[in-house]
C-alpha positions as CSV (number, residue, x, y, z in Angstrom):
1,M,-74.1,-10.1,-91.9
2,I,-71.0,-10.9,-93.9
3,H,-67.7,-11.4,-92.0
4,P,-64.3,-12.3,-93.2
5,T,-62.9,-15.8,-92.8
6,E,-59.5,-14.4,-91.6
7,I,-58.3,-11.2,-90.1
8,P,-57.7,-8.5,-92.8
9,S,-54.2,-7.1,-93.5
10,L,-53.1,-3.8,-92.0
11,V,-53.9,-0.7,-94.2
12,I,-51.2,2.0,-94.5
13,A,-50.4,5.2,-96.3
14,D,-47.2,6.5,-97.8
15,D,-45.7,9.9,-97.3
16,Q,-47.8,11.1,-100.3
17,G,-51.1,9.8,-98.8
18,N,-51.3,6.8,-101.2
19,I,-53.2,4.0,-99.4
20,T,-52.3,0.3,-99.7
21,D,-52.2,-2.7,-97.5
22,F,-49.3,-4.6,-95.9
23,S,-50.0,-8.2,-95.8
24,E,-47.2,-9.2,-93.4
25,L,-49.3,-7.6,-90.5
26,Q,-52.9,-8.0,-89.6
27,M,-55.1,-5.1,-88.9
28,C,-55.1,-3.8,-85.4
29,G,-57.6,-1.7,-83.4
30,S,-57.5,0.5,-80.4
31,A,-59.9,0.6,-77.2
32,A,-58.7,3.8,-75.4
33,G,-55.1,3.1,-76.2
34,E,-55.2,-0.7,-75.6
35,F,-54.1,-2.4,-78.9
36,V,-56.2,-5.4,-79.8
37,C,-56.7,-7.7,-82.7
38,P,-60.4,-7.5,-83.8
39,E,-62.7,-10.6,-83.7
40,L,-64.0,-11.8,-87.0
41,E,-67.6,-11.3,-85.6
42,D,-66.8,-7.6,-85.3
43,L,-65.8,-7.0,-88.9
44,I,-68.1,-5.9,-91.6
45,P,-67.4,-4.5,-95.2
46,L,-66.7,-0.8,-95.2
47,P,-70.1,0.7,-95.6
48,E,-70.9,2.6,-98.8
49,G,-70.5,6.3,-98.3
50,S,-67.6,5.9,-95.8
51,E,-64.3,7.8,-96.3
52,L,-60.7,6.8,-95.6
53,F,-58.4,9.3,-93.8
54,T,-54.7,9.3,-93.5
55,L,-53.4,10.2,-90.1
56,P,-50.5,12.7,-90.3
57,M,-47.4,12.0,-88.1
58,R,-49.1,8.8,-86.7
59,L,-47.3,5.5,-87.2
60,P,-49.5,2.6,-88.0
61,I,-49.8,-0.5,-85.6
62,G,-50.6,-3.9,-86.8
63,C,-50.8,-7.4,-85.2
64,D,-48.3,-10.2,-85.7
65,P,-50.2,-13.0,-87.5
66,A,-48.5,-15.7,-85.5
67,T,-48.8,-14.3,-81.9
68,G,-51.5,-11.5,-82.2
69,E,-48.9,-9.2,-80.6
70,P,-49.2,-5.4,-81.7
71,L,-46.3,-4.3,-83.8
72,L,-45.2,-0.8,-84.7
73,L,-44.5,-0.1,-88.3
74,E,-41.8,2.7,-88.2
75,E,-41.2,3.3,-92.0
76,D,-42.7,2.5,-95.4
77,P,-42.2,-1.2,-96.0
78,Y,-42.3,-0.6,-99.7
79,A,-39.8,2.3,-99.7
80,P,-37.5,1.8,-96.7
81,G,-36.4,5.1,-95.1
82,R,-39.5,6.9,-96.1
83,A,-42.3,7.9,-93.7
84,V,-45.4,5.8,-93.3
85,Q,-48.9,7.0,-92.0
86,A,-51.8,5.3,-90.2
87,V,-55.2,5.1,-91.9
88,A,-58.6,5.3,-90.3
89,A,-62.2,5.0,-91.7
90,F,-64.8,7.6,-91.1
91,M,-68.0,5.5,-91.5
92,A,-71.3,6.4,-93.1
93,P,-74.2,7.3,-90.8
94,A,-76.1,4.5,-89.0
95,Y,-73.0,2.7,-88.3
96,T,-71.2,2.4,-84.9
97,S,-67.5,1.7,-84.3
98,A,-66.3,-1.2,-82.2
99,L,-62.6,-0.2,-82.4
100,S,-60.6,2.9,-83.2
101,S,-57.7,3.1,-85.5
102,A,-54.5,1.9,-83.9
103,F,-51.4,4.2,-84.2
104,Q,-48.5,5.8,-82.3
105,T,-48.4,9.6,-82.4
106,S,-45.2,11.3,-83.2
107,E,-44.0,14.4,-81.2
108,G,-45.4,17.6,-82.7
109,A,-48.2,15.9,-84.6
110,P,-51.3,18.0,-85.3
111,T,-54.6,17.4,-83.5
112,L,-56.8,15.4,-85.7
113,P,-60.0,17.1,-87.1
114,L,-63.5,16.5,-85.6
115,F,-64.2,13.2,-87.2
116,A,-64.5,9.6,-85.9
117,Y,-61.5,7.3,-86.6
118,T,-62.4,3.7,-86.8
119,A,-59.9,0.8,-87.6
120,V,-59.8,-0.5,-91.1
121,G,-58.2,-3.5,-92.8
122,W,-58.1,-5.2,-96.3
123,W,-59.0,-8.6,-97.3
124,N,-60.5,-10.2,-100.3
125,D,-60.3,-7.1,-102.4
126,Q,-62.2,-4.9,-100.0
127,F,-61.9,-2.8,-96.8
128,W,-63.3,-4.1,-93.5
129,V,-64.0,-2.3,-90.4
130,P,-64.9,-3.3,-86.8
131,A,-68.4,-1.9,-86.5
132,F,-72.1,-2.7,-86.8
133,R,-75.1,-1.1,-88.3
134,S,-76.9,0.4,-85.5
135,D,-80.1,1.7,-87.3
136,L,-82.0,0.2,-90.3
137,D,-83.4,3.6,-91.2
138,I,-82.1,4.6,-94.7
139,R,-82.6,8.3,-94.2
140,Q,-79.0,9.2,-94.6
141,D,-77.7,6.4,-96.8
142,C,-75.6,7.7,-99.6
143,N,-77.8,5.8,-102.2
144,Q,-80.7,7.9,-101.2
145,Y,-79.3,11.1,-102.8
146,K,-78.7,12.1,-106.5
147,Q,-76.9,15.4,-106.4
148,G,-78.6,16.7,-109.5
149,T,-81.9,16.3,-107.8
150,V,-80.8,17.7,-104.5
151,Q,-79.5,20.9,-106.3
152,R,-82.4,21.3,-108.6
153,R,-85.1,21.1,-105.7
154,T,-82.9,23.1,-103.3
155,K,-82.6,25.9,-105.7
156,A,-86.5,25.8,-106.4
157,V,-87.4,26.0,-102.8
158,L,-84.9,28.7,-102.0
159,Q,-86.3,30.7,-104.9
160,A,-89.8,30.2,-103.7
161,N,-88.9,31.2,-100.2
162,A,-86.7,34.0,-100.7
163,N,-87.8,36.0,-97.6
164,N,-87.4,33.2,-95.2
165,R,-83.9,33.5,-93.7
166,L,-84.0,30.1,-92.0
167,I,-84.7,28.3,-95.4
168,Q,-82.1,30.3,-97.0
169,H,-79.5,29.3,-94.2
170,L,-80.5,25.7,-94.8
171,G,-79.6,26.2,-98.5
172,K,-76.0,26.8,-97.5
173,C,-76.1,23.8,-95.2
174,C,-77.3,21.6,-98.0
175,L,-75.2,23.0,-101.0
176,T,-71.9,23.9,-99.2
177,Y,-71.7,21.4,-96.4
178,G,-73.9,18.5,-97.8
179,C,-75.8,18.3,-94.5
180,P,-77.9,15.1,-94.8
181,A,-80.8,16.7,-92.8
182,A,-80.8,19.8,-94.9
183,R,-80.8,17.7,-98.1
184,N,-83.7,15.6,-96.8
185,Y,-85.6,18.8,-96.0
186,F,-85.3,20.2,-99.6
187,L,-86.2,16.7,-100.9
188,G,-89.4,16.8,-98.7
189,R,-88.9,13.7,-96.7
190,W,-88.0,12.4,-93.3
191,E,-86.3,14.7,-90.7
192,A,-85.8,18.4,-91.3
193,P,-83.5,20.7,-89.3
194,L,-84.7,23.8,-87.4
195,P,-81.5,25.5,-86.2
196,T,-82.4,28.6,-84.1
197,S,-79.5,29.5,-81.7
198,P,-76.3,31.5,-82.4
199,E,-75.2,31.0,-78.8
200,C,-74.4,28.4,-76.4
201,N,-74.2,27.8,-72.7
202,A,-71.5,25.0,-72.9
203,R,-67.9,25.1,-74.3
204,C,-67.9,21.5,-75.7
205,V,-64.3,20.4,-76.5
206,G,-65.6,18.7,-79.6
207,C,-68.0,21.4,-80.9
208,I,-68.3,21.2,-84.7
209,S,-69.6,24.7,-85.1
210,L,-67.3,26.7,-82.9
211,Q,-63.8,26.0,-81.9
212,E,-61.2,28.2,-79.9
213,S,-58.4,29.9,-81.9
214,G,-55.5,27.6,-82.6
215,C,-57.5,24.4,-82.0
216,C,-58.6,22.2,-84.8
217,P,-61.1,23.8,-87.2
218,S,-64.8,23.5,-86.9
219,T,-66.5,21.5,-89.6
220,Q,-69.4,24.1,-90.5
221,D,-70.5,27.6,-89.8
222,R,-72.7,28.4,-87.0
223,I,-76.1,30.2,-87.8
224,A,-75.7,33.9,-87.2
225,F,-79.3,34.9,-86.4
226,V,-82.5,33.8,-84.5
227,P,-85.2,33.0,-86.9
228,T,-88.7,34.2,-86.1
229,P,-91.4,31.9,-84.8
230,Q,-93.2,32.5,-88.2
231,E,-90.1,31.7,-90.3
232,I,-89.8,28.4,-88.2
233,S,-93.4,27.4,-88.5
234,Q,-93.6,28.3,-92.3
235,L,-90.8,25.6,-92.9
236,A,-92.0,23.1,-90.2
237,V,-95.7,23.0,-91.1
238,A,-95.0,22.4,-94.8
239,H,-92.7,19.6,-94.0
240,L,-94.8,17.9,-91.4
241,D,-98.0,18.0,-93.5
242,T,-96.3,16.3,-96.5
243,A,-93.2,14.3,-95.6
244,E,-93.1,10.6,-94.9
245,R,-92.3,9.6,-91.3
246,A,-92.0,13.4,-90.7
247,I,-89.9,15.0,-88.1
248,V,-88.6,18.6,-87.5
249,S,-85.7,19.0,-85.1
250,F,-84.5,22.0,-83.1
251,G,-80.8,21.8,-82.2
252,Q,-78.3,21.2,-85.1
253,G,-74.7,21.0,-85.7
254,C,-74.8,24.5,-87.2
255,E,-76.0,26.2,-84.0
256,G,-75.4,26.6,-80.3
257,E,-77.9,25.5,-77.6
258,P,-81.5,25.8,-78.7
259,L,-82.8,26.2,-75.2
260,L,-81.3,29.6,-75.0
261,Q,-84.0,30.6,-77.6
262,A,-86.8,28.7,-75.7
263,A,-89.3,31.6,-75.9
264,T,-88.9,31.7,-79.8
265,I,-89.2,27.8,-79.9
266,E,-92.3,27.8,-77.7
267,Q,-94.0,30.3,-79.9
268,A,-93.0,28.4,-83.0
269,I,-94.4,25.1,-81.5
270,W,-97.7,26.8,-80.7
271,L,-97.9,28.0,-84.2
272,I,-97.0,24.7,-85.7
273,R,-99.6,22.8,-83.7
274,Q,-102.3,25.4,-84.5
275,K,-101.9,24.4,-88.1
276,T,-101.0,20.6,-88.0
277,D,-101.1,17.8,-85.6
278,R,-99.0,15.5,-87.9
279,G,-95.4,14.3,-87.5
280,T,-92.9,14.7,-84.6
281,I,-91.5,17.9,-83.1
282,N,-88.0,17.0,-81.6
283,L,-85.3,19.0,-79.6
284,N,-81.6,18.1,-79.7
285,S,-80.2,19.6,-76.8
286,N,-77.7,19.7,-73.8
287,A,-80.8,19.6,-71.6
288,S,-79.3,22.4,-69.4
289,L,-82.5,24.4,-68.6
290,P,-85.2,22.1,-67.2
291,D,-87.8,24.9,-66.6
292,K,-87.5,25.8,-70.3
293,V,-87.9,22.1,-71.3
294,G,-91.0,22.0,-69.2
295,K,-92.5,24.9,-71.1
296,L,-91.6,23.4,-74.4
297,A,-93.2,20.0,-73.4
298,K,-96.5,21.9,-72.5
299,A,-96.5,23.7,-75.9
300,G,-96.2,20.4,-77.8
301,L,-92.7,19.3,-77.9
302,D,-92.8,15.4,-78.7
303,S,-89.2,14.3,-77.9
304,I,-85.8,15.4,-76.7
305,R,-82.5,14.0,-77.5
306,V,-80.0,14.7,-74.7
307,S,-76.3,14.7,-75.7
308,L,-74.0,12.9,-73.4
309,N,-70.4,11.9,-73.7
310,S,-70.6,10.2,-70.4
311,V,-73.0,9.6,-67.6
312,Q,-70.1,10.1,-65.1
313,E,-70.3,13.6,-63.9
314,K,-66.6,14.2,-63.8
315,H,-66.0,13.1,-67.4
316,Y,-69.2,14.9,-68.6
317,L,-68.0,18.3,-67.1
318,R,-64.6,18.0,-68.7
319,Y,-66.1,17.6,-72.1
320,Y,-69.0,20.0,-72.0
321,R,-67.5,22.7,-69.7
322,P,-71.0,24.0,-69.0
323,K,-71.6,27.8,-68.3
324,G,-74.3,28.3,-65.7
325,Y,-75.7,24.8,-65.4
326,C,-74.7,21.5,-63.8
327,F,-75.1,17.8,-64.5
328,D,-78.1,17.6,-62.1
329,D,-79.9,20.1,-64.5
330,V,-79.5,17.7,-67.4
331,K,-81.0,14.7,-65.3
332,R,-83.8,16.9,-64.2
333,S,-84.7,17.9,-67.7
334,I,-85.1,14.2,-68.6
335,E,-87.4,13.9,-65.5
336,V,-89.4,16.8,-66.7
337,M,-89.9,15.3,-70.1
338,K,-90.9,11.9,-68.7
339,D,-93.3,13.7,-66.2
340,H,-95.1,15.1,-69.3
341,G,-95.2,11.6,-70.9
342,R,-92.8,12.7,-73.6
343,F,-90.1,10.6,-75.4
344,V,-86.5,10.8,-74.3
345,S,-83.4,9.8,-76.4
346,L,-79.8,9.9,-75.2
347,N,-77.4,11.0,-77.9
348,Y,-74.5,8.9,-76.5
349,F,-71.2,9.4,-78.0
350,I,-69.4,6.1,-78.5
351,L,-65.6,5.8,-78.1
352,P,-64.4,2.2,-77.8
353,G,-62.5,1.5,-74.6
354,F,-64.1,4.3,-72.7
355,T,-67.8,3.8,-73.4
356,D,-67.6,0.1,-72.8
357,S,-65.4,0.5,-69.7
358,R,-66.9,-1.2,-66.5
359,N,-67.4,2.0,-64.6
360,E,-69.1,3.8,-67.5
361,F,-71.4,0.8,-68.1
362,D,-72.4,0.4,-64.4
363,T,-73.1,4.1,-64.2
364,L,-75.2,4.1,-67.4
365,C,-77.2,1.2,-66.0
366,S,-78.0,3.1,-62.9
367,F,-78.8,6.3,-64.9
368,V,-81.2,4.4,-67.1
369,E,-82.9,2.7,-64.1
370,R,-83.5,6.0,-62.4
371,L,-84.4,8.3,-65.2
372,K,-86.1,5.8,-67.6
373,P,-85.0,7.3,-71.1
374,D,-86.7,5.4,-73.9
375,F,-83.9,5.2,-76.5
376,I,-80.1,5.4,-77.0
377,Q,-78.6,6.8,-80.1
378,L,-75.3,5.0,-80.7
379,R,-73.3,8.0,-82.1
380,N,-69.5,7.7,-82.9
381,L,-67.5,10.4,-81.0
382,N,-66.2,12.8,-83.5
383,M,-63.0,13.9,-82.0
384,D,-59.2,13.0,-81.8
385,P,-59.4,10.0,-79.5
386,E,-56.1,10.8,-77.7
387,W,-57.2,14.4,-77.3
388,Y,-60.5,13.3,-76.0
389,L,-59.1,10.8,-73.4
390,E,-56.7,13.5,-72.1
391,T,-59.3,16.1,-71.9
392,I,-61.6,13.8,-69.7
393,G,-58.7,12.4,-67.7
394,F,-59.6,8.8,-68.5
395,Q,-57.0,6.3,-67.6
396,P,-58.3,2.6,-68.0
397,T,-57.7,0.3,-64.9
398,E,-59.0,-2.8,-66.5
399,K,-59.9,-4.3,-69.8
400,A,-62.9,-2.8,-71.5
401,L,-65.9,-5.1,-72.2
402,G,-65.9,-4.7,-75.9
403,V,-68.6,-2.6,-77.7
404,R,-70.4,-5.6,-79.0
405,N,-70.5,-7.4,-75.6
406,W,-71.4,-4.0,-74.0
407,L,-74.4,-3.6,-76.0
408,N,-75.6,-7.1,-75.5
409,M,-75.1,-6.5,-71.7
410,L,-77.0,-3.3,-71.8
411,K,-79.9,-4.8,-73.6
412,K,-80.1,-7.6,-71.0
413,E,-79.8,-5.1,-68.1
414,C,-82.4,-2.6,-69.5
415,P,-84.8,-4.6,-71.4
416,T,-87.3,-1.7,-72.1
417,L,-84.6,0.4,-73.7
418,R,-84.5,0.8,-77.4
419,F,-81.5,1.5,-79.6
420,G,-80.6,3.2,-82.9
421,Y,-78.7,6.0,-84.6
422,F,-81.3,8.7,-85.6
423,N,-84.3,10.5,-84.0
424,P,-87.1,8.1,-84.4
425,P,-90.4,9.4,-85.7
426,L,-93.3,8.8,-83.3
427,A,-97.1,8.2,-83.2
428,D,-98.9,8.5,-80.0
429,G,-95.5,8.3,-78.2
430,S,-94.4,5.0,-79.9
431,I,-91.7,4.6,-82.7
432,I,-92.7,4.4,-86.2
433,A,-90.6,1.6,-87.6
434,P,-88.6,2.1,-90.8
């Protein structure tokens, strides 16, 4: 892995959103509000397909090159008296952040949209971020898509399946929102999405498909109907029979909680497995209904991905705000899948400074030791970090472990646990390597 030989300079934006660097200060990162200079070993070139965001009404913080002390930049250094804005990177899939963008929020600043905000610097004619590649799978790398090919194949599949509402819905996901899973479905490869549920039994603060009025906008529309088992199986069987490293997954960003449609999903799984035994059937879920999970496992569900912002119950409840279930139900669902010999992933939202706090680490180790999940997906938390920390009531009492150190410690404490970013394809319960 390429690392810089010196700390990159601070990246800033003027009041018109023009991005530049300020070489008199080094880049700085944030770990749940603690401002730190990144280590050279944590820095990699900004991954291809990433984006840069300006952060309105947020003043950039850099580090003094001589002392490492964090310093606030209160105005545009190239146009004194004019406003300056902090900048963050929204990284491409398969990369996990080690430090968030460092800034000071001004009074009255708007809540940031539902993206992840990684620190970014500039050195040797390129941008650098504190991050690491957490999955070698190329399924969502930007160089795997040619828009002309995507559009042509999508339109052909839509025309050939005009009566399948689910396939038509995925056409919008693909062509309007650029959903990588939908694009891969229409390209006939890897993981295909199976959204099923317009409803949810949680009120996640960072939900990307439904937000309360007056909050930050959702990033995509939620599915408005429940597809039939036949619509689901028609899509799934064709994909599983032909795609390389094939997966189909219930539970997508464009829906609520799929377990609320467990009866439909159960029938769909039976139909799918009557016609093909190929590929992996996966469920992305809040794992709130263990009895439903058991029925799906009996029907042929191969794996479940359980979404978690924290394994500390108090923080979990403040983020998910569950309706009619509790944290023990989530743990019980994991036990049910393991009792059936099925594969369990944790979709574990990473926020530097919180995820790698000592209490969270210790609780996660106990959680893994007791429940024996197979895999952790190291997903960046897509939410304004200050809003998130306020929501869950987190106040750090000691220095965080550091995300890279946290991961190394976790691998040592939990040697059978595997790590990645995506849902892994399975064969006889084992992961098929990329």
